[in-house]
A tleap script that builds the chain and sets N, CA, C and O, in Angstrom:
source leaprc.protein.ff14SB
mol = sequence {
  NMET ASP SER PHE THR GLU GLY ASP ARG ILE
  ARG ILE ASP ILE PRO ASP GLU THR ASP PRO
  ASP HIE ASP HIE TYR HIE GLY GLU HIE ARG
  ARG VAL THR GLY ASP GLU ASP ASP SER THR
  ILE PHE ARG VAL ALA LEU ASP SER GLY GLU
  VAL VAL ASP PHE ARG GLU ARG ASP LEU ARG
  PRO PRO ILE CGLU
}
set mol.1.N position { -10.477 -0.012 8.186 }
set mol.1.CA position { -9.925 1.005 7.380 }
set mol.1.C position { -8.955 2.092 7.876 }
set mol.1.O position { -9.557 2.966 8.500 }
set mol.2.N position { -7.816 2.263 7.793 }
set mol.2.CA position { -7.431 3.417 8.618 }
set mol.2.C position { -7.671 4.274 8.626 }
set mol.2.O position { -8.674 4.155 7.923 }
set mol.3.N position { -7.622 5.516 8.908 }
set mol.3.CA position { -7.603 6.850 8.776 }
set mol.3.C position { -6.788 7.291 9.699 }
set mol.3.O position { -6.292 6.784 10.705 }
set mol.4.N position { -6.679 9.219 8.755 }
set mol.4.CA position { -4.952 9.448 9.213 }
set mol.4.C position { -5.187 11.220 9.307 }
set mol.4.O position { -6.194 11.383 8.619 }
set mol.5.N position { -4.775 12.517 9.787 }
set mol.5.CA position { -5.310 13.191 9.981 }
set mol.5.C position { -4.156 13.653 9.936 }
set mol.5.O position { -3.306 12.779 10.107 }
set mol.6.N position { -3.497 15.340 9.669 }
set mol.6.CA position { -3.166 16.360 9.305 }
set mol.6.C position { -1.960 16.044 10.041 }
set mol.6.O position { -2.262 16.084 11.233 }
set mol.7.N position { -0.315 15.647 9.851 }
set mol.7.CA position { 0.781 15.260 10.078 }
set mol.7.C position { 0.642 13.527 9.785 }
set mol.7.O position { 1.760 13.124 10.109 }
set mol.8.N position { -0.013 12.549 9.423 }
set mol.8.CA position { 0.069 11.523 9.661 }
set mol.8.C position { 1.492 11.233 8.368 }
set mol.8.O position { 1.450 12.283 7.727 }
set mol.9.N position { 2.214 10.683 7.974 }
set mol.9.CA position { 2.820 9.720 7.718 }
set mol.9.C position { 2.325 9.101 7.321 }
set mol.9.O position { 2.066 8.080 7.958 }
set mol.10.N position { 1.691 9.311 5.598 }
set mol.10.CA position { 1.384 8.116 4.540 }
set mol.10.C position { 2.429 6.864 4.060 }
set mol.10.O position { 3.601 6.740 4.417 }
set mol.11.N position { 1.459 5.726 2.896 }
set mol.11.CA position { 2.564 5.588 2.093 }
set mol.11.C position { 1.620 5.699 0.454 }
set mol.11.O position { 0.686 4.911 0.305 }
set mol.12.N position { 1.805 6.259 -0.181 }
set mol.12.CA position { 0.526 5.596 -1.369 }
set mol.12.C position { 1.028 4.481 -2.244 }
set mol.12.O position { 2.122 4.177 -2.719 }
set mol.13.N position { -0.544 3.844 -2.283 }
set mol.13.CA position { -1.120 2.388 -2.515 }
set mol.13.C position { -1.798 2.626 -3.714 }
set mol.13.O position { -2.863 3.211 -3.520 }
set mol.14.N position { -1.550 2.373 -4.907 }
set mol.14.CA position { -2.049 2.795 -5.985 }
set mol.14.C position { -2.106 1.263 -6.885 }
set mol.14.O position { -1.684 1.199 -8.039 }
set mol.15.N position { -2.710 0.037 -6.135 }
set mol.15.CA position { -2.508 -1.503 -6.945 }
set mol.15.C position { -2.828 -1.198 -8.578 }
set mol.15.O position { -1.988 -1.339 -9.467 }
set mol.16.N position { -3.991 -0.824 -8.749 }
set mol.16.CA position { -4.078 -0.362 -10.468 }
set mol.16.C position { -3.355 0.311 -11.383 }
set mol.16.O position { -3.294 1.522 -11.595 }
set mol.17.N position { -2.764 -0.680 -11.952 }
set mol.17.CA position { -1.225 0.015 -12.450 }
set mol.17.C position { -2.622 0.587 -14.050 }
set mol.17.O position { -2.085 1.577 -14.548 }
set mol.18.N position { -3.482 0.410 -14.548 }
set mol.18.CA position { -4.598 1.344 -15.681 }
set mol.18.C position { -4.461 2.804 -14.484 }
set mol.18.O position { -5.184 3.626 -15.049 }
set mol.19.N position { -4.115 3.254 -13.644 }
set mol.19.CA position { -4.583 4.056 -13.307 }
set mol.19.C position { -3.324 5.183 -13.472 }
set mol.19.O position { -2.175 5.113 -13.035 }
set mol.20.N position { -4.099 6.442 -14.416 }
set mol.20.CA position { -3.806 7.576 -14.315 }
set mol.20.C position { -2.302 8.159 -13.627 }
set mol.20.O position { -1.327 8.654 -14.192 }
set mol.21.N position { -2.600 7.832 -11.950 }
set mol.21.CA position { -1.922 8.572 -10.812 }
set mol.21.C position { -0.276 7.440 -10.729 }
set mol.21.O position { 0.816 7.766 -10.264 }
set mol.22.N position { -0.750 5.877 -11.472 }
set mol.22.CA position { 0.225 4.773 -10.474 }
set mol.22.C position { 1.606 4.787 -10.544 }
set mol.22.O position { 2.420 4.307 -9.755 }
set mol.23.N position { 1.891 5.793 -12.261 }
set mol.23.CA position { 3.010 5.439 -12.539 }
set mol.23.C position { 3.890 6.875 -11.033 }
set mol.23.O position { 4.381 6.714 -9.915 }
set mol.24.N position { 3.750 7.568 -11.539 }
set mol.24.CA position { 3.614 8.991 -10.824 }
set mol.24.C position { 3.975 8.357 -9.037 }
set mol.24.O position { 5.002 7.755 -8.723 }
set mol.25.N position { 3.203 8.590 -8.404 }
set mol.25.CA position { 3.027 8.601 -6.911 }
set mol.25.C position { 2.861 7.062 -6.406 }
set mol.25.O position { 3.399 7.139 -5.302 }
set mol.26.N position { 2.477 5.834 -6.538 }
set mol.26.CA position { 2.438 4.637 -5.978 }
set mol.26.C position { 3.996 3.955 -6.097 }
set mol.26.O position { 4.780 3.582 -6.970 }
set mol.27.N position { 3.867 4.084 -4.108 }
set mol.27.CA position { 5.125 3.967 -3.135 }
set mol.27.C position { 5.431 5.271 -2.857 }
set mol.27.O position { 6.580 5.330 -3.294 }
set mol.28.N position { 5.265 5.974 -2.575 }
set mol.28.CA position { 5.936 7.408 -2.230 }
set mol.28.C position { 5.765 7.128 -0.617 }
set mol.28.O position { 5.285 6.053 -0.258 }
set mol.29.N position { 6.040 7.803 0.042 }
set mol.29.CA position { 5.799 8.335 1.863 }
set mol.29.C position { 5.929 10.051 2.146 }
set mol.29.O position { 6.836 10.864 1.967 }
set mol.30.N position { 4.695 10.129 2.617 }
set mol.30.CA position { 4.955 11.272 2.414 }
set mol.30.C position { 3.963 11.617 3.678 }
set mol.30.O position { 3.337 10.632 4.070 }
set mol.31.N position { 3.720 12.799 4.360 }
set mol.31.CA position { 2.831 13.196 5.597 }
set mol.31.C position { 1.074 13.851 4.931 }
set mol.31.O position { 0.801 14.920 4.386 }
set mol.32.N position { 0.716 13.369 5.077 }
set mol.32.CA position { -1.259 14.549 5.299 }
set mol.32.C position { -0.575 16.116 5.574 }
set mol.32.O position { 0.532 16.583 5.839 }
set mol.33.N position { -1.945 16.595 5.339 }
set mol.33.CA position { -1.185 18.279 5.875 }
set mol.33.C position { -2.552 18.854 5.794 }
set mol.33.O position { -2.812 19.984 6.208 }
set mol.34.N position { -3.564 17.921 5.163 }
set mol.34.CA position { -5.250 17.911 5.307 }
set mol.34.C position { -5.876 17.774 5.286 }
set mol.34.O position { -6.069 18.529 6.239 }
set mol.35.N position { -7.672 17.103 4.891 }
set mol.35.CA position { -8.304 16.677 4.736 }
set mol.35.C position { -9.605 17.717 3.765 }
set mol.35.O position { -9.710 18.736 4.448 }
set mol.36.N position { -10.058 17.780 3.184 }
set mol.36.CA position { -11.177 18.317 2.705 }
set mol.36.C position { -11.835 17.391 3.189 }
set mol.36.O position { -11.509 16.296 3.647 }
set mol.37.N position { -13.751 18.410 2.930 }
set mol.37.CA position { -15.769 18.209 2.908 }
set mol.37.C position { -15.226 16.686 3.318 }
set mol.37.O position { -15.275 16.106 4.403 }
set mol.38.N position { -14.732 16.298 2.132 }
set mol.38.CA position { -15.372 14.785 2.562 }
set mol.38.C position { -13.840 14.318 2.697 }
set mol.38.O position { -12.828 14.747 2.142 }
set mol.39.N position { -14.048 13.195 3.714 }
set mol.39.CA position { -13.943 12.937 4.875 }
set mol.39.C position { -12.516 11.703 3.941 }
set mol.39.O position { -11.346 11.522 4.278 }
set mol.40.N position { -13.157 11.207 2.964 }
set mol.40.CA position { -12.134 9.923 2.335 }
set mol.40.C position { -10.490 10.666 0.918 }
set mol.40.O position { -9.500 10.340 0.263 }
set mol.41.N position { -11.301 11.660 1.269 }
set mol.41.CA position { -9.871 12.818 1.097 }
set mol.41.C position { -9.360 12.978 1.922 }
set mol.41.O position { -9.742 13.224 3.066 }
set mol.42.N position { -7.244 12.741 0.999 }
set mol.42.CA position { -6.689 13.777 2.295 }
set mol.42.C position { -5.490 14.167 1.213 }
set mol.42.O position { -5.166 13.564 0.190 }
set mol.43.N position { -4.760 15.792 1.985 }
set mol.43.CA position { -4.108 16.532 0.565 }
set mol.43.C position { -2.996 15.954 1.906 }
set mol.43.O position { -2.983 15.963 3.137 }
set mol.44.N position { -1.902 15.350 0.476 }
set mol.44.CA position { -0.583 15.742 1.030 }
set mol.44.C position { -0.161 15.917 -0.305 }
set mol.44.O position { -0.454 15.775 -1.492 }
set mol.45.N position { 1.228 16.553 1.040 }
set mol.45.CA position { 2.414 17.491 -0.316 }
set mol.45.C position { 3.449 16.738 0.086 }
set mol.45.O position { 3.795 16.056 1.050 }
set mol.46.N position { 3.948 17.189 -1.289 }
set mol.46.CA position { 5.356 15.671 -1.683 }
set mol.46.C position { 6.575 15.989 -1.648 }
set mol.46.O position { 6.697 17.213 -1.658 }
set mol.47.N position { 7.300 15.578 -1.621 }
set mol.47.CA position { 8.735 16.583 -1.764 }
set mol.47.C position { 8.258 17.198 -2.375 }
set mol.47.O position { 7.353 17.956 -2.027 }
set mol.48.N position { 8.844 17.045 -3.843 }
set mol.48.CA position { 8.492 18.289 -5.592 }
set mol.48.C position { 7.675 19.360 -4.940 }
set mol.48.O position { 7.454 20.212 -5.800 }
set mol.49.N position { 6.837 19.870 -3.193 }
set mol.49.CA position { 6.114 20.932 -3.791 }
set mol.49.C position { 4.967 21.283 -3.807 }
set mol.49.O position { 4.253 22.131 -3.272 }
set mol.50.N position { 4.858 20.005 -4.941 }
set mol.50.CA position { 3.284 19.269 -5.911 }
set mol.50.C position { 2.727 19.490 -4.344 }
set mol.50.O position { 3.439 20.017 -3.489 }
set mol.51.N position { 1.261 18.985 -4.056 }
set mol.51.CA position { 0.585 19.190 -3.243 }
set mol.51.C position { -1.058 18.161 -4.195 }
set mol.51.O position { -1.868 18.486 -5.064 }
set mol.52.N position { -0.865 17.165 -3.545 }
set mol.52.CA position { -1.857 16.310 -4.836 }
set mol.52.C position { -3.039 16.231 -3.781 }
set mol.52.O position { -2.659 16.638 -2.683 }
set mol.53.N position { -4.985 15.634 -3.811 }
set mol.53.CA position { -6.036 15.251 -2.958 }
set mol.53.C position { -5.678 13.469 -3.600 }
set mol.53.O position { -5.567 13.218 -4.800 }
set mol.54.N position { -5.536 12.312 -2.362 }
set mol.54.CA position { -5.856 11.229 -2.319 }
set mol.54.C position { -6.884 11.072 -1.982 }
set mol.54.O position { -7.600 11.895 -1.412 }
set mol.55.N position { -7.119 10.070 -2.253 }
set mol.55.CA position { -9.179 8.370 -1.897 }
set mol.55.C position { -8.167 8.075 -0.570 }
set mol.55.O position { -6.937 8.026 -0.611 }
set mol.56.N position { -9.236 7.848 0.901 }
set mol.56.CA position { -8.060 6.773 1.527 }
set mol.56.C position { -8.127 5.529 0.900 }
set mol.56.O position { -7.016 5.022 0.741 }
set mol.57.N position { -8.602 5.199 0.695 }
set mol.57.CA position { -8.430 3.889 -0.471 }
set mol.57.C position { -6.567 3.332 -0.664 }
set mol.57.O position { -5.968 2.273 -0.478 }
set mol.58.N position { -6.046 5.210 -1.290 }
set mol.58.CA position { -4.960 4.894 -1.646 }
set mol.58.C position { -3.398 5.490 -1.365 }
set mol.58.O position { -2.416 6.042 -1.863 }
set mol.59.N position { -4.212 4.708 0.278 }
set mol.59.CA position { -2.855 5.100 1.255 }
set mol.59.C position { -2.984 4.839 2.381 }
set mol.59.O position { -4.009 4.993 3.046 }
set mol.60.N position { -1.689 4.298 2.828 }
set mol.60.CA position { -1.262 2.880 3.368 }
set mol.60.C position { -0.869 3.306 4.977 }
set mol.60.O position { -1.194 4.487 5.100 }
set mol.61.N position { -0.228 2.736 6.399 }
set mol.61.CA position { 0.059 3.122 6.340 }
set mol.61.C position { 2.334 3.255 5.941 }
set mol.61.O position { 2.601 2.435 5.063 }
set mol.62.N position { 3.397 3.898 6.332 }
set mol.62.CA position { 4.944 3.924 6.176 }
set mol.62.C position { 5.256 2.623 6.390 }
set mol.62.O position { 5.174 1.929 7.403 }
set mol.63.N position { 5.643 2.382 5.237 }
set mol.63.CA position { 6.981 0.505 5.585 }
set mol.63.C position { 8.136 1.484 5.931 }
set mol.63.O position { 8.735 2.367 5.317 }
set mol.64.N position { 8.203 0.843 7.421 }
set mol.64.CA position { 9.041 1.168 8.202 }
set mol.64.C position { 10.737 0.499 7.934 }
set mol.64.O position { 11.647 0.798 8.707 }
savepdb mol mol.pdb
quit
């Protein structure tokens, strides 16, 4: 699994279509703004200004 640090560009990948966050966030490309005490949770700033926490399993390197 990839590890991300603050400033990394990421792609949000939530393959489970029943996940409540799937429709809203799946496929978004953003930057990691920091991580919390649990190193598998990353805080991501969206273009809307919203800041959302994601588990590492939901993040991938961006599609170039």
